[in-house]
Wavefront OBJ file of the C-alpha trace (Angstrom):
o trace
v 19.665 -2.838 18.982
v 17.644 -0.701 21.333
v 16.504 2.841 20.490
v 16.622 5.644 22.969
v 13.518 7.511 24.059
v 14.565 10.515 21.953
v 14.799 8.419 18.799
v 11.356 6.938 19.415
v 9.934 10.388 20.110
v 11.485 11.792 16.933
v 10.154 8.913 14.825
v 6.662 9.382 16.267
v 6.681 13.118 15.579
v 8.031 12.520 12.067
v 5.296 9.944 11.346
v 2.580 12.308 12.569
v 4.083 15.140 10.538
v 4.041 13.044 7.368
v 0.428 12.010 7.982
v -0.627 15.640 8.521
v 1.374 16.808 5.497
v -0.095 14.186 3.155
v -3.616 14.231 4.651
v -5.275 16.621 2.161
v -3.899 14.675 -0.804
v -5.062 11.367 0.630
v -8.528 12.788 1.311
v -8.846 14.112 -2.261
v -7.566 10.838 -3.664
v -10.161 8.843 -1.729
v -12.923 11.178 -2.931
v -11.852 10.728 -6.578
v -11.628 6.946 -6.224
v -15.254 6.741 -5.088
v -16.357 8.381 -8.358
v -14.138 6.262 -10.613
v -15.595 3.236 -12.407
v -14.432 -0.102 -11.064
v -12.406 -2.432 -13.259
v -12.060 -5.671 -11.317
v -11.206 -7.768 -14.353
v -8.266 -5.489 -15.092
v -6.931 -6.123 -11.593
v -7.768 -9.826 -11.317
v -6.261 -10.949 -14.622
v -2.610 -10.105 -13.733
v -3.037 -11.528 -10.233
v -4.451 -14.766 -11.658
v -1.566 -14.923 -14.119
v 0.992 -14.605 -11.338
v -0.769 -17.237 -9.216
v -0.881 -19.667 -12.136
v 2.788 -19.023 -12.911
v 3.774 -19.693 -9.289
v 1.743 -22.906 -9.289
v 3.470 -23.898 -12.526
v 6.889 -23.244 -10.986
v 6.014 -25.279 -7.884
v 4.789 -28.180 -10.034
v 8.052 -28.160 -11.996
v 10.136 -28.893 -8.889
l 1 2 3 4 5 6 7 8 9 10 11 12 13 14 15 16 17 18 19 20 21 22 23 24 25 26 27 28 29 30 31 32 33 34 35 36 37 38 39 40 41 42 43 44 45 46 47 48 49 50 51 52 53 54 55 56 57 58 59 60 61
């Protein structure tokens, strides 16, 4: 299915509008995240659990 030039133009303008609209919030969010303490173990533990569970499921087949 091929889009017309007007649809592509509208989607581009809509994407730029969303970026401009959300820009101040994203900038403030990035500034707050630089000040926040890092908690890598809190992020790595669930990821490791999921990886181990997937390996377990693959080994069961």
